C-alpha positions, 0 to 999 in steps of 0.5 A: 500500500502506498503511503498517504500523501499530505501537504507540506507543513501539514504534518499529517494533521487535518485542518479542521473538523473531519469530513463526513464523507472521507474516513480517517483510517487508510484502510477505509479510505473509500468506504463511503463515496458520497460527497456534496455533489456526487451520486449516492448509492441508495435503494435496494438493488436487484443483482440478478437482473443485468444487461449490457456489460454487466450493468444492473437493471433495477427496472425488471423484474418488478419487485419491491426494490424496483419501485424506488427506481421507477420513482427516481426515473419519474421524478427525473423525467418531470424535472428534465422536461419542465427544465429543458422546455422552460430554459430553452423558451427563456433563452429563445425569447431574449435572443430573438426579441430586440425589445427584450435585450436588456442587461436584466433579461440577458442575465436571466438568459445566462442563468437559464443557459447554465441551468439548461447545461446542468439538467441536460448533462448532469441529470442523466449521468446522476440518474444512470449512476443511481440506477445502474451503479455505472458512471457514464463517460467514466472519469470525465463525468466524475470531474465534469458533473461537479464542475458544472454544478458548482459553476451553476451555483456561482452563476446563480449567486453572481446573477442575483447580486447583479440583478440586485445592483441593477434594481438599486441603480434603477431606483437611485439614478436621477433618470429613473422616471424616464424611459430606459434605453437599450444598452449596447451589446458590448456593455451587456457582454462585459457584465455577463463575462464577469459573471461567467468567468468568475464562476468558472474560475472559482469552480476550477478546483472541482476538476482536480478534487474528484476521481473515479474508482471501481470497487468490487463487483465493478461498481463505479464510485466517484470520490472527493479526494485529491489525486496523489499524482498532482504536483506538490504546490497544486496538491496543497491548494486542492487539499486546502480547498477540500478541507474548507469546502463546506464553509466556502459553499455556505459562505459564498453560495448561500450567505453572500446572495442572501445577505446582499439581496436583502441589503439591496432590497431594503435600501431600494425599498426605502428609496422607492417609498420616498419617491412614491407619488402622492395623491394631489388635493382636489381641484388642483389637478391639471391634465399635465400633472395627472399624466405625470403622476400616472407615469410615476405610478406605473414606474413605481409599480414596475420597480416593485414587480422587479424587486419582487422577482429578485426576492422570489429567485433568491428565496428559491435559490436558498431554499434548494441549497441550504438543506444540503449545506446544513446537513454536511456541516452537521455531519462533519461536526458530530461524533463518529459514533453518532454517524455510525449509528445512523441507518445504512441508507441515511447518508446516501439518501440525504446526498440524493435529496441534495442532488434533486433539490439542485435539479428542482431549482434549475427546473423551477427558476425559468417557470417562476420567471415566466410567471412573474415577468410580464414581458417574458411571459407575454412573449412566450404566450405570443410565440405559442399563439403564433405556433398554434396559428401556423398549425391551424387547418385551413377551412377552404379546401380549394385555397388551402395551399395558398393560404397556408403559405401566406400564414407561414410568411406572415407569422414571423411578422405577427410574432415580432409585432406582438413582442413589440407590443408586449414591451410598453417601453423600449428596453424595459426589463422583465 
């Protein structure tokens, strides 16, 4: 057996409390492969039913153990369908509508893009490993799945901060009551690049932290432990990140967006309350004053709606990520006897619940945005109506071909006009 490698200066000591998913003794180094963002092993298995190259088939024959597999597949299909449709719709609406290309909507489209990647790539890999105990794409997926998930967390965190800053700037700027202008494309791309590049850089240690092992009976296990083949300097950095990972996730990906959005919302609410239009006294209202007061009232209502959208996204984000973080911190600070007394399937089940909470957030975020944002929801309904008009059968059999061609030619123009009317002000976000 090779001697366990430690960072220089560590003297074979742990930097903090123990990791609940990494045993202390070298003999039990990979007994529990479940980590923060890995696929746990839960539910009973049917070892008698195999297909392909020795893969476990938990769906046949139908027994008490296969009910768990069917439940996981059903939940995964629902989340996958809702998330893929919602995120694709949100991205297409912002991309094909000139009147919705603002910083606000582009940040939301960028968030939808990373949620789409998580659902499209990570969800099938996680479900396949949960059902068959085999890892798709091997070591590549073992490193890439946690990287995409952590990058998605970073994009969501920085996007919420950017949206809060945008609402604060819109409420405190001198021309907040004027019609917003379309922001240049270079300015939007620069802001998106800061969010994306920062999130990808912060998640880079995940590529070096995970490795794929194969236990007995050809069971693929993705463990969270730095490889001993890394150079000394890189190994020391990755090991430090591994020891501080739980608190780093809790502070950066949960506390930061929550406290930042709450602080910005409190300041923005006070500014909007001071600028709230007051009802003028009777007998002194003129036509110009009445129109100005009505415009200010509409602007105030729009600002309140956008602020509510940010708070709803923050609530959804924290609700889906906080349980997993608290569970890992609690397991790391309790005694080993208490952990050993837990049922055998308790820790894997908690890990799988944390995974599906992440997928739930990726699927529910675009649906929530389409309901709360009027312009995005109206553009989505207009596009659906245009598609329905294209599919309507022609009543006159004699002129069916000519009228169908005219509908196909006019439908994009109708969609464009409806999208233009759905945004009351040029460049108005959400």
